[in-house]
N, CA, C and O of each residue as an XYZ file, in Angstrom:
676
protein
N      45.644    -57.018    -75.942
C      44.371    -56.722    -75.005
C      44.635    -56.240    -73.799
O      45.073    -56.831    -72.812
N      44.301    -54.979    -73.959
C      43.358    -54.083    -72.453
C      44.436    -55.462    -70.863
O      44.120    -56.625    -70.612
N      45.157    -54.953    -70.454
C      45.051    -55.378    -68.558
C      46.482    -55.949    -68.435
O      46.696    -56.845    -67.619
N      46.965    -55.709    -68.819
C      48.954    -56.641    -69.302
C      49.286    -55.823    -68.431
O      49.941    -56.292    -67.499
N      49.011    -54.522    -68.406
C      50.138    -54.267    -66.970
C      49.599    -54.050    -66.140
O      48.373    -53.958    -66.200
N      50.388    -53.848    -64.832
C      49.483    -54.412    -62.887
C      49.435    -53.583    -62.096
O      49.561    -53.577    -60.871
N      49.123    -52.388    -63.283
C      48.647    -51.289    -62.477
C      46.888    -50.939    -63.134
O      46.416    -50.907    -64.270
N      46.557    -50.814    -62.333
C      45.113    -50.815    -61.934
C      44.682    -49.285    -63.014
O      44.137    -49.413    -64.110
N      45.041    -48.007    -62.450
C      44.654    -46.736    -63.346
C      45.108    -46.835    -64.764
O      44.472    -46.104    -65.523
N      46.153    -47.636    -65.377
C      47.128    -47.791    -66.389
C      46.056    -48.079    -67.191
O      45.484    -47.432    -68.068
N      45.790    -49.816    -66.452
C      44.785    -50.557    -67.235
C      42.946    -49.645    -67.178
O      42.279    -49.334    -68.164
N      42.829    -49.577    -66.712
C      41.189    -48.568    -66.607
C      41.403    -47.588    -68.046
O      40.540    -47.506    -68.920
N      42.987    -46.740    -68.096
C      42.744    -46.162    -68.956
C      42.950    -46.326    -70.443
O      42.464    -45.705    -71.388
N      44.119    -47.704    -70.374
C      44.048    -48.198    -71.582
C      42.365    -48.820    -71.698
O      41.987    -49.529    -72.631
N      42.007    -48.640    -71.226
C      40.561    -49.497    -71.694
C      38.936    -48.849    -72.129
O      37.816    -49.356    -72.188
N      39.389    -47.724    -72.338
C      39.138    -46.323    -72.187
C      39.185    -45.967    -73.489
O      38.311    -45.489    -74.212
N      40.350    -46.269    -73.708
C      40.617    -45.854    -74.801
C      40.903    -46.932    -76.090
O      41.043    -46.641    -77.277
N      40.942    -48.311    -75.433
C      41.070    -49.705    -76.893
C      39.780    -49.990    -77.132
O      39.504    -50.530    -78.203
N      38.571    -49.634    -76.031
C      36.595    -50.081    -75.987
C      36.892    -48.465    -77.086
O      36.101    -48.753    -77.985
N      37.331    -47.451    -77.403
C      36.516    -46.424    -78.163
C      36.128    -47.125    -79.399
O      35.036    -47.255    -79.953
N      36.992    -47.429    -79.606
C      37.456    -48.272    -81.499
C      37.752    -47.151    -82.617
O      38.044    -47.317    -83.802
N      37.580    -45.898    -81.849
C      37.749    -44.412    -82.833
C      38.972    -43.815    -82.538
O      39.172    -43.038    -81.603
N      40.155    -44.372    -83.734
C      41.189    -42.638    -83.612
C      40.314    -41.519    -82.955
O      39.160    -41.092    -82.933
N      41.749    -41.269    -82.352
C      41.133    -39.450    -81.635
C      42.194    -38.916    -81.638
O      43.220    -39.592    -81.723
N      42.231    -37.240    -81.525
C      43.888    -36.341    -81.390
C      44.087    -36.915    -79.456
O      43.389    -37.480    -78.613
N      45.518    -36.309    -79.555
C      45.998    -36.818    -78.158
C      45.327    -35.599    -77.066
O      45.729    -35.593    -75.902
N      44.159    -34.455    -77.582
C      44.250    -33.681    -76.927
C      42.072    -34.393    -76.327
O      41.445    -34.088    -75.312
N      41.763    -35.054    -77.167
C      40.743    -35.339    -76.970
C      40.175    -36.611    -75.811
O      39.075    -36.987    -75.408
N      41.535    -36.974    -75.578
C      42.252    -38.186    -74.811
C      42.370    -37.583    -73.494
O      42.229    -37.932    -72.322
N      42.625    -36.744    -74.019
C      43.710    -35.696    -72.310
C      42.414    -35.383    -71.903
O      42.204    -35.428    -70.691
N      41.303    -35.010    -72.803
C      39.932    -34.200    -71.374
C      39.203    -35.073    -71.262
O      38.430    -34.920    -70.316
N      39.024    -36.358    -72.057
C      37.990    -37.196    -71.632
C      38.810    -38.860    -70.033
O      38.389    -39.825    -69.394
N      40.102    -38.063    -70.259
C      41.039    -39.372    -69.388
C      41.007    -38.231    -67.411
O      40.761    -38.557    -66.249
N      41.561    -36.424    -68.375
C      41.094    -35.494    -66.863
C      39.649    -35.842    -66.056
O      39.478    -35.446    -64.903
N      38.863    -36.445    -66.615
C      37.153    -36.325    -65.799
C      37.161    -37.102    -65.035
O      36.160    -37.187    -64.324
N      38.736    -38.407    -64.729
C      38.633    -39.580    -63.729
C      40.050    -39.116    -62.912
O      40.778    -39.867    -62.263
N      40.212    -37.787    -63.115
C      41.477    -37.604    -62.287
C      41.605    -37.283    -61.101
O      42.638    -36.691    -60.788
N      40.340    -37.647    -59.824
C      40.409    -37.142    -59.125
C      40.287    -38.198    -58.168
O      40.677    -38.083    -57.006
N      39.608    -39.506    -58.765
C      39.422    -40.830    -58.430
C      40.803    -41.806    -58.817
O      41.064    -42.902    -58.322
N      41.729    -40.931    -60.028
C      42.985    -41.557    -59.989
C      43.844    -41.313    -59.217
O      44.696    -42.152    -58.924
N      43.811    -39.921    -58.635
C      45.147    -39.435    -57.707
C      44.006    -40.228    -56.255
O      44.542    -41.008    -55.468
N      43.205    -40.046    -56.179
C      42.834    -40.613    -54.508
C      43.300    -42.450    -54.478
O      43.835    -42.971    -53.499
N      43.008    -43.073    -55.555
C      44.030    -44.556    -56.446
C      45.015    -44.443    -55.482
O      45.132    -44.887    -54.339
N      46.036    -43.405    -56.556
C      47.142    -43.849    -56.118
C      47.863    -43.293    -55.089
O      49.083    -43.392    -54.956
N      46.923    -42.561    -54.181
C      47.492    -41.827    -53.368
C      46.996    -43.330    -52.137
O      47.722    -43.881    -51.309
N      46.043    -43.517    -52.353
C      46.001    -45.293    -51.148
C      46.338    -46.006    -51.550
O      45.570    -46.940    -51.317
N      47.614    -46.505    -52.483
C      48.747    -47.043    -52.994
C      49.841    -46.527    -52.993
O      50.772    -47.248    -53.352
N      50.132    -45.157    -52.610
C      51.967    -45.021    -51.711
C      51.720    -45.157    -50.887
O      52.380    -45.960    -50.227
N      50.336    -44.336    -50.148
C      50.250    -44.798    -48.946
C      50.537    -46.711    -48.293
O      51.489    -47.099    -47.616
N      49.612    -47.367    -48.694
C      50.238    -49.039    -48.512
C      50.877    -48.688    -48.667
O      50.759    -47.627    -48.055
N      52.476    -48.675    -49.505
C      53.024    -49.055    -49.933
C      54.174    -48.669    -49.072
O      55.190    -49.339    -49.259
N      54.270    -47.224    -47.673
C      54.557    -47.003    -46.841
C      55.779    -45.841    -47.546
O      56.801    -45.395    -47.023
N      55.352    -45.656    -48.553
C      56.145    -44.480    -49.896
C      55.746    -42.969    -49.110
O      56.631    -42.302    -48.576
N      54.306    -42.536    -49.117
C      53.902    -41.714    -49.006
C      53.274    -42.596    -47.533
O      52.968    -43.731    -47.168
N      53.360    -40.823    -46.908
C      51.620    -40.327    -45.518
C      51.070    -39.629    -45.287
O      51.354    -38.599    -44.674
N      50.162    -39.948    -45.680
C      48.606    -38.733    -45.187
C      49.403    -38.185    -43.668
O      50.162    -38.780    -42.904
N      48.542    -36.044    -43.637
C      48.830    -35.435    -43.036
C      47.860    -34.061    -42.858
O      48.160    -32.887    -43.077
N      46.555    -34.654    -42.367
C      45.974    -33.398    -42.456
C      46.499    -32.132    -41.611
O      47.148    -31.960    -40.579
N      45.970    -31.455    -42.445
C      46.593    -29.598    -41.948
C      45.525    -28.977    -41.702
O      44.380    -29.428    -41.682
N      45.974    -27.666    -41.463
C      44.782    -26.321    -41.279
C      44.859    -25.306    -41.880
O      45.971    -24.868    -41.582
N      44.311    -24.511    -42.665
C      44.858    -23.169    -43.426
C      43.867    -22.729    -42.524
O      42.723    -23.164    -42.388
N      44.624    -21.518    -41.729
C      44.081    -20.204    -40.882
C      43.143    -21.262    -39.686
O      42.070    -20.783    -39.317
N      43.542    -22.643    -39.113
C      43.739    -22.561    -38.402
C      42.373    -23.714    -38.542
O      42.260    -24.545    -37.641
N      41.498    -23.716    -39.542
C      40.795    -24.422    -39.338
C      39.832    -24.479    -40.412
O      38.656    -24.221    -40.159
N      40.248    -24.834    -41.754
C      40.291    -24.813    -42.456
C      41.014    -26.346    -43.526
O      41.940    -26.341    -44.338
N      40.343    -27.205    -43.181
C      41.111    -28.733    -42.988
C      41.539    -29.009    -44.689
O      40.915    -28.457    -45.595
N      42.469    -29.762    -44.885
C      43.054    -29.684    -46.065
C      44.648    -31.291    -46.119
O      45.602    -31.278    -45.341
N      44.521    -31.933    -46.756
C      45.675    -32.528    -46.715
C      47.155    -32.270    -46.853
O      47.469    -31.106    -47.103
N      48.045    -33.099    -46.741
C      49.654    -33.408    -47.570
C      49.694    -34.833    -47.504
O      48.896    -35.625    -47.003
N      51.234    -35.085    -48.358
C      51.401    -36.484    -48.638
C      52.403    -36.296    -48.824
O      52.965    -36.136    -49.908
N      52.998    -36.273    -47.331
C      54.867    -35.979    -48.168
C      55.122    -37.195    -47.862
O      54.557    -37.816    -46.962
N      56.586    -37.910    -49.089
C      57.698    -38.723    -48.404
C      57.466    -38.880    -47.489
O      57.283    -37.881    -46.793
N      57.247    -40.859    -46.586
C      57.906    -41.442    -45.595
C      59.988    -40.939    -44.975
O      60.524    -40.354    -44.034
N      60.303    -41.473    -45.926
C      61.401    -41.538    -47.019
C      62.073    -40.932    -47.300
O      62.877    -41.802    -47.636
N      62.905    -39.435    -47.649
C      62.380    -38.341    -49.293
C      64.587    -39.128    -50.077
O      65.246    -38.671    -51.011
N      64.987    -40.495    -48.981
C      66.123    -40.769    -49.982
C      66.174    -40.937    -51.265
O      67.286    -40.900    -51.791
N      64.968    -41.167    -52.105
C      64.810    -41.714    -53.272
C      64.466    -40.825    -54.048
O      64.565    -40.976    -55.266
N      63.932    -39.577    -53.417
C      63.458    -38.216    -54.453
C      64.850    -38.073    -54.574
O      65.548    -38.218    -55.577
N      65.168    -37.771    -53.426
C      66.910    -36.982    -53.489
C      67.812    -37.710    -54.262
O      68.599    -36.962    -54.842
N      67.984    -38.879    -54.481
C      68.174    -39.368    -55.594
C      68.624    -39.175    -57.327
O      69.451    -38.752    -58.135
N      67.290    -39.888    -57.096
C      66.206    -38.874    -59.145
C      67.150    -37.389    -59.182
O      67.982    -36.945    -59.973
N      66.571    -36.909    -57.939
C      66.869    -34.573    -58.214
C      68.866    -35.027    -58.198
O      69.708    -34.558    -58.964
N      69.055    -35.862    -57.272
C      70.736    -35.989    -57.753
C      70.962    -36.200    -58.660
O      71.162    -35.218    -59.375
N      71.077    -37.342    -59.197
C      70.930    -37.935    -60.825
C      70.551    -36.475    -61.789
O      71.442    -36.051    -62.526
N      69.615    -35.971    -61.755
C      69.513    -35.023    -62.651
C      70.394    -34.074    -62.754
O      70.828    -33.493    -63.748
N      70.609    -33.969    -61.716
C      71.654    -32.982    -61.725
C      72.974    -32.827    -61.851
O      73.447    -31.721    -62.113
N      73.746    -33.933    -61.679
C      74.416    -34.368    -62.830
C      74.334    -34.754    -64.270
O      75.071    -34.905    -65.244
N      73.240    -34.829    -63.971
C      73.020    -35.421    -66.301
C      72.939    -33.657    -66.691
O      73.453    -33.154    -67.690
N      72.285    -33.031    -65.794
C      72.310    -31.498    -66.744
C      73.363    -30.751    -65.864
O      73.028    -29.567    -65.912
N      74.564    -30.886    -65.021
C      75.642    -30.117    -64.489
C      76.660    -30.475    -65.618
O      77.164    -29.793    -66.509
N      76.828    -32.255    -65.139
C      78.378    -32.161    -66.027
C      77.941    -33.981    -66.663
O      78.171    -35.150    -66.353
N      77.286    -33.284    -67.580
C      77.354    -34.197    -69.257
C      77.357    -36.282    -68.373
O      78.062    -37.272    -68.566
N      76.202    -35.986    -67.492
C      76.487    -37.864    -66.780
C      75.623    -38.390    -67.862
O      74.829    -37.580    -68.340
N      75.627    -39.253    -68.204
C      75.101    -40.532    -68.407
C      73.960    -40.752    -68.498
O      73.659    -41.769    -67.873
N      72.688    -40.020    -69.263
C      71.213    -40.380    -68.601
C      70.513    -41.281    -69.214
O      70.544    -40.993    -70.411
N      69.866    -42.269    -69.032
C      68.766    -43.529    -69.314
C      67.120    -42.736    -70.296
O      66.869    -41.558    -70.546
N      66.414    -43.868    -70.577
C      65.263    -43.221    -71.171
C      64.574    -42.195    -70.063
O      64.591    -40.969    -70.177
N      63.861    -43.052    -68.783
C      63.632    -42.332    -67.853
C      63.950    -40.425    -67.092
O      63.418    -39.478    -66.514
N      64.940    -40.833    -67.562
C      65.650    -39.306    -66.881
C      65.816    -38.672    -67.554
O      66.004    -37.539    -67.113
N      65.886    -38.831    -69.099
C      65.529    -37.683    -70.097
C      64.474    -37.885    -70.159
O      64.191    -36.728    -70.469
N      62.984    -38.654    -70.131
C      61.951    -38.345    -70.269
C      61.622    -37.006    -69.549
O      61.006    -36.080    -70.077
N      62.366    -37.023    -67.598
C      61.805    -36.548    -66.938
C      62.034    -34.798    -67.019
O      61.274    -33.972    -66.513
N      63.567    -34.434    -67.967
C      64.465    -33.709    -68.235
C      62.963    -32.583    -69.044
O      62.670    -31.414    -68.796
N      62.341    -33.539    -69.987
C      61.413    -33.203    -70.710
C      60.448    -32.539    -69.967
O      59.969    -31.419    -70.144
N      60.153    -33.619    -68.855
C      58.687    -32.425    -67.980
C      59.459    -31.530    -67.662
O      59.025    -30.466    -68.103
N      60.520    -31.384    -67.045
C      61.227    -30.290    -66.287
C      61.172    -29.141    -67.338
O      60.700    -28.037    -67.071
N      61.549    -29.388    -68.224
C      61.744    -28.108    -69.024
C      59.930    -27.921    -69.425
O      59.251    -26.899    -69.332
N      59.659    -28.822    -69.723
C      57.683    -28.345    -70.177
C      56.901    -28.036    -69.537
O      55.792    -27.607    -69.857
N      57.535    -28.272    -68.049
C      56.328    -26.938    -67.451
C      57.120    -26.575    -65.975
O      56.700    -26.874    -64.857
N      58.168    -25.969    -66.238
C      59.079    -25.115    -65.692
C      59.640    -25.380    -64.739
O      60.061    -24.443    -64.061
N      59.952    -27.203    -64.154
C      60.282    -27.243    -62.442
C      60.931    -27.398    -62.497
O      61.084    -28.555    -62.106
N      62.836    -26.482    -63.149
C      64.005    -25.617    -63.232
C      64.368    -25.578    -61.698
O      65.402    -26.132    -61.326
N      63.299    -24.747    -60.534
C      63.245    -24.374    -59.093
C      63.254    -25.568    -58.528
O      63.611    -25.597    -57.350
N      62.889    -26.806    -59.163
C      62.615    -27.954    -58.204
C      64.655    -28.575    -57.871
O      65.248    -28.883    -56.837
N      64.993    -28.518    -59.001
C      66.102    -28.978    -59.261
C      67.531    -28.202    -58.597
O      68.385    -28.695    -57.860
N      67.430    -26.770    -59.172
C      68.068    -25.397    -58.854
C      67.464    -24.374    -58.029
O      66.532    -23.719    -58.495
N      68.002    -24.102    -56.536
C      67.239    -23.082    -55.884
C      67.781    -22.033    -56.435
O      67.074    -21.304    -57.131
N      69.438    -21.683    -56.191
C      69.971    -20.652    -56.532
C      69.898    -20.348    -57.780
O      70.522    -21.096    -58.533
N      69.034    -19.030    -58.487
C      68.742    -18.826    -59.787
C      70.025    -18.357    -60.418
O      70.065    -17.965    -61.585
N      70.968    -18.399    -59.704
C      72.077    -18.149    -61.249
C      72.212    -19.434    -61.625
O      72.298    -19.583    -62.843
N      72.273    -20.749    -60.741
C      72.719    -21.853    -61.196
C      71.651    -22.395    -61.636
O      71.894    -23.536    -62.030
N      69.758    -21.880    -61.840
C      68.986    -22.272    -62.432
C      68.861    -21.397    -63.632
O      67.875    -21.870    -64.197
N      69.161    -20.689    -64.141
C      69.495    -19.759    -65.330
C      70.264    -20.540    -66.069
O      69.791    -20.966    -67.122
N      71.226    -20.796    -65.796
C      72.313    -21.818    -66.191
C      71.843    -23.121    -66.385
O      71.948    -23.798    -67.407
N      71.329    -23.411    -65.351
C      70.699    -24.722    -66.195
C      69.515    -24.926    -66.905
O      69.415    -25.927    -67.615
N      68.436    -23.971    -66.799
C      67.226    -24.233    -67.689
C      68.098    -23.800    -69.640
O      67.574    -24.046    -70.726
N      68.778    -23.472    -69.517
C      69.556    -23.564    -71.166
C      70.227    -25.151    -70.910
O      70.307    -25.424    -72.108
N      70.597    -26.003    -70.439
C      70.723    -27.036    -70.540
C      69.783    -27.874    -70.177
O      70.032    -29.030    -69.835
N      68.524    -27.331    -70.218
C      67.171    -28.096    -69.647
C      66.721    -28.442    -70.981
O      66.428    -29.562    -71.398
N      66.701    -27.081    -71.734
C      65.937    -26.597    -72.895
C      66.461    -27.620    -74.133
O      65.718    -27.980    -75.047
N      68.217    -28.121    -73.966
C      68.848    -28.154    -74.668
C      68.692    -29.937    -74.825
O      68.781    -30.353    -75.980
N      68.522    -30.725    -73.984
C      68.723    -31.841    -73.869
C      67.241    -32.533    -73.245
O      66.998    -33.664    -72.824
N      66.036    -30.798    -73.458
C      65.110    -31.662    -73.235
C      64.355    -31.640    -75.175
O      63.741    -32.657    -75.497
N      64.468    -30.610    -76.139
C      64.670    -31.211    -77.593
C      65.638    -32.011    -77.943
O      65.586    -32.002    -79.173
N      66.722    -32.886    -77.534
C      67.092    -33.994    -78.645
C      66.791    -35.165    -78.576
O      67.190    -36.172    -79.160
N      65.888    -34.930    -77.646
C      65.319    -36.936    -77.016
C      64.332    -37.205    -77.907
O      63.843    -36.258    -78.525
N      63.700    -38.994    -78.213
C      63.048    -38.926    -78.755
C      61.909    -38.419    -78.429
O      60.908    -38.114    -79.077
N      62.236    -38.360    -77.166
C      60.367    -37.982    -76.447
C      59.725    -36.681    -76.506
O      58.551    -36.325    -76.609
N      60.577    -36.215    -76.433
C      60.495    -34.112    -76.472
C      59.408    -34.101    -77.599
O      58.680    -33.122    -77.437
N      59.084    -34.772    -78.569
C      57.819    -34.498    -79.912
C      56.083    -34.407    -78.761
O      55.047    -33.743    -78.739
N      56.706    -35.510    -78.007
C      55.463    -36.414    -77.756
C      55.585    -35.422    -75.745
O      54.465    -35.308    -75.248
N      56.452    -35.000    -75.078
C      56.344    -33.991    -74.902
C      55.466    -33.156    -74.890
O      54.348    -33.142    -74.377
N      56.103    -32.345    -75.573
C      56.101    -30.969    -76.024
C      54.415    -31.062    -77.112
O      53.904    -29.953    -77.270
N      54.028    -31.665    -77.449
C      51.880    -31.831    -77.826
C      51.331    -32.587    -76.862
O      50.133    -32.846    -76.981
N      52.109    -33.136    -75.635
C      51.530    -33.210    -74.837
C      50.963    -32.263    -73.635
O      50.162    -32.643    -72.780
N      51.284    -31.525    -73.689
C      52.237    -30.715    -72.840
C      51.234    -29.532    -74.045
O      50.523    -29.327    -73.061
N      50.818    -28.965    -74.766
C      49.836    -28.703    -76.114
C      48.711    -28.458    -75.232
O      48.163    -27.641    -74.490
N      48.675    -29.549    -75.695
C      46.786    -30.414    -75.633
C      47.108    -30.223    -74.704
O      48.255    -30.601    -74.943
N      47.175    -29.801    -73.229
C      47.238    -30.124    -71.794
C      46.500    -28.443    -71.412
O      45.750    -27.977    -70.555
N      47.460    -27.804    -72.974
C      47.003    -25.893    -72.719
C      46.022    -25.888    -73.193
O      45.258    -25.135    -72.590
N      45.332    -26.639    -74.505
C      44.689    -26.396    -75.096
C      42.956    -27.022    -73.817
O      41.773    -27.054    -74.156
N      43.331    -27.249    -72.982
C      42.408    -28.239    -72.813
C      41.604    -27.657    -71.089
O      40.471    -27.762    -70.619
N      42.876    -27.059    -70.604
C      42.555    -25.956    -69.656
C      41.882    -24.635    -69.795
O      41.169    -24.168    -68.906
N      42.145    -23.987    -71.032
C      41.500    -23.371    -72.406
C      40.024    -23.251    -72.076
O      39.120    -22.607    -71.543
N      40.476    -24.503    -72.882
C      38.677    -24.037    -73.237
C      37.575    -24.814    -71.893
O      36.398    -24.453    -71.885
N      38.087    -25.929    -70.748
C      38.156    -25.964    -69.826
C      37.213    -24.582    -68.556
O      36.275    -24.551    -67.760
N      38.449    -23.517    -69.222
C      37.594    -22.362    -68.632
C      36.761    -21.581    -69.421
O      35.819    -20.882    -69.046
N      37.271    -21.790    -70.769
C      36.509    -20.746    -71.508
C      34.744    -21.216    -71.090
O      33.949    -20.387    -70.646
N      34.445    -22.442    -71.302
C      33.591    -23.022    -71.527
C      32.729    -22.787    -69.643
O      31.587    -22.397    -69.398
N      33.819    -23.203    -68.672
C      33.075    -22.365    -66.995
C      32.359    -21.079    -67.111
O      31.228    -20.740    -66.761
N      33.079    -20.616    -67.548
C      32.501    -18.788    -67.712
C      32.076    -18.320    -68.991
O      32.143    -17.141    -69.339
N      31.610    -19.316    -69.728
C      30.643    -18.651    -70.796
C      29.157    -19.626    -69.492
O      28.214    -18.840    -69.401
N      28.894    -20.822    -68.726
C      27.987    -21.210    -68.327
C      27.750    -20.172    -67.024
O      26.733    -19.977    -66.359
N      29.267    -19.510    -66.913
C      28.657    -19.060    -65.661
C      28.317    -16.676    -66.410
O      28.085    -15.674    -65.735
N      28.448    -16.815    -67.602
C      27.805    -15.573    -67.858
C      26.480    -15.932    -68.131
O      25.527    -15.308    -67.665
N      26.324    -17.356    -69.204
C      24.539    -17.563    -69.311
C      23.753    -17.314    -67.542
O      22.724    -16.676    -67.319
N      24.538    -17.968    -66.606
C      23.749    -18.001    -65.634
C      23.812    -16.753    -64.957
O      22.677    -16.606    -64.504
N      24.300    -16.059    -64.729
C      24.080    -14.759    -63.778
C      24.034    -13.822    -64.528
O      24.673    -12.869    -64.084
N      23.613    -13.658    -65.386
C      23.227    -12.334    -67.185
C      21.299    -12.402    -67.574
O      20.837    -11.759    -68.516
């Protein structure tokens, strides 16, 4: 039954998938759901600001072009997560499912520089991150999702280029 999760964004995504009535491939859902990503991003940011996890700050590029940043109110939680991940990677500390999934995402998105600023440490850590990301039960799903996202991006760029070429020609 869709709607069992307390998160309105996830509930909306579940409803979209559940009411389609037809089994689709992952890349279809990534494209379909990504069309709502701006709306969901705004809702998520509002929620995190309301919970006092993030704060909204307006900045200006070159002093004239406004844009917004959302730094954490208290980065302690983020730092604790990063510290725990570093221990898992460098000291073979015990990891739970969520941490293993985060390591898989770090690998697939090439975000090791977020944890390891030193180039030499990062090079060593990348090997361990790759190893950890391939031995967990979520690695196949993460890799398939990353491939589907890449395919969706390529398809989007190709269609934009085709429309642009058709309208300027």
